[in-house]
Structures are given as structure tokens and as C-alpha cells.
C-alpha positions as CSV (number, residue, x, y, z in Angstrom):
1,M,86.6,88.1,94.8
2,S,86.0,91.7,95.8
3,G,86.3,93.3,99.2
4,I,88.1,96.1,101.1
5,G,91.7,96.1,102.1
6,I,93.2,97.8,105.1
7,F,96.9,98.7,105.1
8,G,98.1,99.7,108.5
9,G,101.4,101.3,109.3
10,T,103.2,104.1,111.0
11,F,103.7,105.9,107.7
12,D,106.4,108.2,109.0
13,P,106.3,109.4,106.3
14,I,104.3,107.5,103.7
15,H,106.2,106.9,100.5
16,L,105.9,105.4,97.1
17,G,107.0,102.0,98.4
18,H,104.0,102.0,100.7
19,L,101.7,103.0,97.9
20,R,103.1,100.4,95.5
21,A,102.7,97.7,98.2
22,A,99.0,98.7,98.7
23,E,98.4,98.6,95.0
24,E,100.0,95.2,94.5
25,V,97.9,93.8,97.4
26,R,94.8,95.4,96.0
27,E,95.4,93.8,92.6
28,A,96.5,90.4,93.8
29,E,93.5,90.1,96.2
30,R,91.1,91.6,93.6
31,L,89.9,94.2,96.1
32,D,87.5,97.0,95.3
33,E,89.3,99.5,97.7
34,M,92.4,99.8,99.7
35,W,92.3,101.9,102.9
36,L,95.5,103.3,104.3
37,V,95.3,103.6,108.1
38,P,98.2,105.3,110.0
39,A,98.5,104.3,113.6
40,A,97.8,107.3,115.8
41,L,99.9,106.2,118.8
42,P,101.4,102.8,118.0
43,P,102.0,101.1,121.4
44,H,104.7,98.8,120.0
45,K,106.8,101.9,119.1
46,E,106.4,103.7,122.4
47,G,109.4,105.9,123.1
48,E,110.4,106.3,119.5
49,A,110.4,109.8,118.0
50,L,107.6,110.0,115.5
51,A,106.0,112.8,113.5
52,G,102.7,113.8,115.0
53,A,99.6,111.7,114.3
54,A,97.9,114.6,112.6
55,D,100.9,115.2,110.3
56,R,101.1,111.5,109.4
57,L,97.4,111.3,108.7
58,R,97.5,114.4,106.6
59,M,100.5,113.0,104.6
60,V,98.5,109.8,103.9
61,E,95.5,111.9,102.8
62,L,97.8,113.9,100.5
63,A,99.5,110.8,99.2
64,V,96.3,109.2,98.0
65,A,94.7,112.5,97.1
66,G,91.6,111.8,98.3
67,P,92.1,104.7,116.3
68,S,95.4,103.7,117.5
69,Y,94.7,100.0,117.6
70,S,94.3,98.0,114.4
71,V,91.8,95.6,116.0
72,D,89.5,98.5,116.8
73,T,89.8,99.9,113.3
74,L,88.9,96.5,111.8
75,R,85.9,96.1,114.1
76,A,84.7,99.5,113.1
77,V,85.1,98.8,109.4
78,R,83.5,95.4,109.8
79,A,80.5,97.1,111.5
80,Q,80.4,99.6,108.7
81,V,80.6,97.3,105.7
82,G,78.7,94.3,107.1
83,A,79.5,90.7,107.7
84,P,79.4,89.4,104.1
85,S,82.0,91.8,102.8
86,R,85.6,90.6,102.6
87,L,88.2,92.5,104.5
88,V,92.0,92.2,103.9
89,F,94.5,93.6,106.4
90,A,97.9,94.2,104.9
91,L,101.0,95.0,106.9
92,G,104.8,94.8,106.4
93,L,106.9,91.8,107.5
94,D,108.7,93.9,110.2
95,A,105.4,95.0,111.7
96,F,104.1,91.4,111.6
97,R,107.2,90.2,113.6
98,D,106.0,92.6,116.4
99,F,102.4,91.4,116.0
100,H,102.5,89.6,119.4
101,L,102.7,93.1,121.0
102,W,99.6,94.4,119.4
103,K,96.3,94.7,121.2
104,E,94.1,91.6,120.9
105,H,96.3,90.3,118.0
106,A,94.8,86.8,118.1
107,A,91.3,88.3,117.6
108,L,92.4,90.3,114.6
109,F,93.0,87.1,112.5
110,A,89.2,86.4,112.7
111,L,88.3,89.8,111.4
112,A,90.1,89.9,108.1
113,D,92.5,88.0,105.8
114,V,96.0,89.0,106.8
115,I,98.5,89.7,104.0
116,V,102.1,90.2,105.1
117,V,104.0,92.1,102.4
118,T,107.8,92.1,102.0
119,R,110.4,93.0,99.5
120,P,113.0,90.5,98.3
121,P,115.3,89.1,99.5
122,A,112.9,87.5,101.9
123,P,111.6,84.0,102.9
124,A,109.5,82.4,100.3
125,R,106.7,81.9,102.8
126,L,105.8,82.4,106.4
127,T,106.4,79.6,108.9
128,A,104.2,78.6,111.8
129,D,106.8,79.9,114.2
130,E,106.2,83.4,112.9
131,I,102.5,83.3,113.9
132,P,102.1,84.7,117.5
133,L,101.8,81.8,120.0
134,A,98.4,82.9,121.2
135,A,96.9,82.4,117.7
136,R,99.0,79.6,116.4
137,E,96.7,76.7,117.2
138,A,93.9,78.4,115.3
139,F,95.7,77.9,112.0
140,W,96.3,75.0,109.6
141,Y,98.8,75.2,106.8
142,D,98.1,74.4,103.1
143,S,101.5,73.3,101.7
144,G,100.2,73.5,98.1
145,S,99.3,77.2,98.2
146,G,101.7,78.3,101.0
147,V,98.7,79.8,102.8
148,F,97.7,79.5,106.5
149,H,94.0,79.0,107.1
150,H,92.4,80.3,110.2
151,Q,89.5,78.5,112.0
152,S,87.3,81.5,111.3
153,G,87.8,80.9,107.5
154,R,90.2,83.8,107.1
155,V,93.7,83.3,105.7
156,L,97.2,84.5,106.4
157,R,99.9,84.6,103.7
158,L,103.1,86.3,102.6
159,Q,103.1,88.4,99.5
160,H,106.3,89.6,97.8
161,I,106.1,93.1,96.3
162,T,108.3,95.0,93.9
163,A,111.7,95.8,95.5
164,L,111.7,99.6,95.5
165,D,114.8,100.8,97.5
166,I,112.8,103.2,99.6
167,S,112.3,103.4,103.3
168,A,110.8,105.8,105.7
169,A,114.1,105.9,107.7
170,R,116.0,106.9,104.6
171,I,113.6,109.6,103.8
172,R,113.8,111.0,107.3
173,A,117.6,110.9,107.1
174,N,117.6,112.7,103.7
175,V,115.5,115.5,105.1
176,A,117.6,115.8,108.2
177,A,120.7,116.1,106.1
178,G,119.1,118.5,103.6
179,R,119.1,116.0,100.7
180,S,116.3,115.6,98.2
181,I,113.4,113.3,98.7
182,R,112.0,114.0,95.2
183,F,110.6,110.8,93.6
184,L,110.7,109.0,96.9
185,V,107.4,110.4,98.1
186,P,104.5,111.9,96.2
187,P,105.0,115.6,95.4
188,L,102.2,116.8,97.8
189,V,103.8,114.8,100.6
190,E,107.2,116.3,99.8
191,A,105.7,119.8,99.9
192,Y,103.9,119.1,103.2
193,I,107.2,117.9,104.9
194,A,109.0,121.0,103.7
195,E,106.1,123.4,104.8
196,H,105.8,121.9,108.2
197,R,109.5,121.4,108.7
198,L,109.2,117.7,109.6
199,Y,112.2,115.5,110.1
200,R,114.7,118.4,110.4
201,E,118.2,117.6,111.8
202,E,117.4,119.1,115.2
203,D,114.3,116.8,115.5
204,A,116.4,113.7,114.3
205,R,118.7,114.2,117.3
206,R,115.9,114.1,119.9
């Protein structure tokens, strides 16, 4: 089954772990394309020090060489590609655990299949308790496949991805301490971080 995948995240900065997760979801779901969508001003991270939205967007553009709210993004993409097209929204397990804080999170499940990606060690599958309360009654669970089915026909499931020991927090800490981030991020992203002096120690102490 073909379709378009949307991988949302803060991407502060985007790294090879993000790219590998996107690729594994694309392959597993047999998608034609995978779109990476950095959150401009993620409301659930209000108060945290983030690199600017323009910087994070540019790093995503560089990493793949080629709206603030995910539900708005999905509606815009759905309007662009049309109703018959399949959409897959991929996000990390940590982000999914904050899903109840997202704008219109219950509505999002009707707009796209939701694939929650995580690295081992991690639970083998999602539980009903991890689905936001406002959306929980709209799902039924298929124990054979480990997939939650939404009343809209969309699905929700957990996908384990290759365990690359890379995190955005580690990358920011390396830059702040003057350590190398080579082979943790794509070369063009590494150059952009250096050129724009992102994640320097003085910024890390804000």
C-alpha cells in the first residue's frame, strides 16, 4: 500500500537517528514519500530553550537535501493529496506520551495512521492506557497484530527501530562542550550548526 508519511518532531537538531527512523517507517509502511515536519513553536515544550524555528527547518532541509500544530499540518496535507491517499503520521514514543497536550489530538487519529517509533529496550506494543483518554473509546485492539484500529479506519501501532545511540540532547551537549558531532548528524547539518553557532555553551546555560 502506497501513501505519504509525515514525521513530526522538534528536530533540535535533526540527526541520523531521526532519518533512520523515517526510513524504517517508510519501508515498513510501503510509503511513496516521507515528509519531515519540524514543529515551529511546539506548545507542549513551552518554556524550553530551543533553536529558532527557521534554524531547525533549515537543518531538516539540509538533512534531506532536498504550522506549529500537527493537526493543522495533516489537514493541509490531506487537502493537498486528496481523500483516497493514505497518510501515515510518525512520531517518537516520548512525544506520544505527551500527545494529550497536543491541539485536537483526538481528531488527529482520524486524519492519518499513527506510527509510534521507539528504540529498544521498549515495550513490545502499546497499551490502551497510553492512548489519550479523549480518544480511547474510538479504538479497538487486534491482539493478533498488536494494532489499534480507529473508528475512522485508521490504525495506531508501535514500531521498533534500529537502536542508534544518538539523541538531540547528546548532540547539543557535545556542541556546548566543544566535542565532535561528526557522524551523529549529516555533514551539511554539522556545518550549519557550526556556521550559525547553535547550541554553544553560553546558550546551553540559558
